Steps between C-alpha positions, in 0.01 A plus 500: 500500500627146517644381830870407483609186684687571817877484475661202663779562746837323498412221737184410313706466183752280679213287632356453154838404357566249781149359468539446129854356531433293811483171311825577320681586824368187664623289213840669509524455877412132476751456218778673695426305819489176301831580334664586831357189667605280212854644507518451878382140480741430214792650693400307811478177302846562352641578845346186651622292208853635542481439875386141442783445255754635750353284775511191279859577403589548869331175602677319216838639608431408864397148402809452284726640774337277761542194283866583436568559870310183594702289259819663619406427861418141414834451325689658791307287750578186301868594489511573873318175571749296296787682668357438845436130437848451354673674791296343778552151357874550531454518876266202516655246267697215651826567319736729687610831349777727612451780751593747230205382287265506798597857584454598136153343492411680821613829346278439196201418720554796729544764230198378298248388764583693818167691489279190486688220680620462856860396429620513860483119552713449190752760614521340845531150351783598267673705770498193726645286222776751435592518870529121517701477179875459479514687172788751510281757323212481750573850631455635148170312470378650826600847387303451177193387693506793740564739212190371319290525817618855570434608141147358503419673830633827359285471185188420697563784745530750214150401389354503851657833593338668199154404627554496876730623775810368673731552797859379551641381832838373625544219753811490717565143613695617804175645637370146557738473795322780684154407368461120514126531444542685172615832355223758449551695178377851435126504432367658183166618360437438130204593282381323184174579316396732781534230770758579767652218706748505786770229479714376789781253429700286743808293414479193725810301398748454217626176346842583357539157340187524285508881486147534630335721761191421704269802506179606668283766341207686651265704282259755645232650273263779613140391437319830562539851638402384851840345563407137432798307363523166322811305606661197337834328548712237327824315575722359227852435375645707218795415279640573159264242346182674619367715217247775586250429223471140621586505871284776645243560771138558401333810642144630483369691196695269268842633601829327581820562689832319484843516660797458267855411604741717302832426670631259763858573595718451805314660785248692290193443282288735292130443437219680315135511598275519193131597517311467169162422336401135469470533123880510485543168679585185307263350243407221740375748761126560458291746702223372722138551394449757775802697380364502144168640624680766705705606199187528285323709762803727538522543122128585475538756778789668318304507172194651671716761670651599165157523335366725776778755451 
């Protein structure tokens, strides 16, 4: 009897099929992987190309916008320069002009350049000329000058209040009789950018003719948690022609404070203490190198703190 070959089980048959079709499966696998890889690379290339096109379009738009804004700024600067030269020459030329024209020129200067120029000397000069004049309308000229000064102080205070802190105080002139050395006003603590300072104000005397008040200010700033305090003081005159963005006291950490005269009436005056960042001072005010370094270090500390969260 002939021997019959042993029957193969299921797994042996599967092994034979896989062994014989191994090359075909490998080729199919390579083809599929190649197709998938090629599609991925193509999609990635299209995505990067679209991203580059968007970036180029964005850079082009930014460049065009910057050029437009730069040209606009140059034209406005040229216009303001011509205006300033024309107005200031009217005060300096030899020929005399009327008080009405001088007040008008001062109004134009004040409303257009009050954030960058210290116009107090010009206000004082014109006020002195008006007082010495015999012009029957000199009271109207004075009213116009003080109205301009009050309006400028109000505009500047609106800007400073939005970034800082303030406190209002009243001064009773009758109190000078009982306090010849000066009237102490209520102290106040104000905080700006996380820095708290304690302000003490003293009204030393009042000049009713010029509508000015001589003040002394003391500023106390805690330095650490051990109770160490940094103290500074200043003495100055304030009037309607002292504008807070220009006439202010420099503090540490690139900060400023100013006292503004709001009203000067018979027997009473109203003042405002403004405490604000130095970046809101006039254009001519520049921070010291040490203050710039401190600001950079503070900014880096805030960024690191945010990244660690």
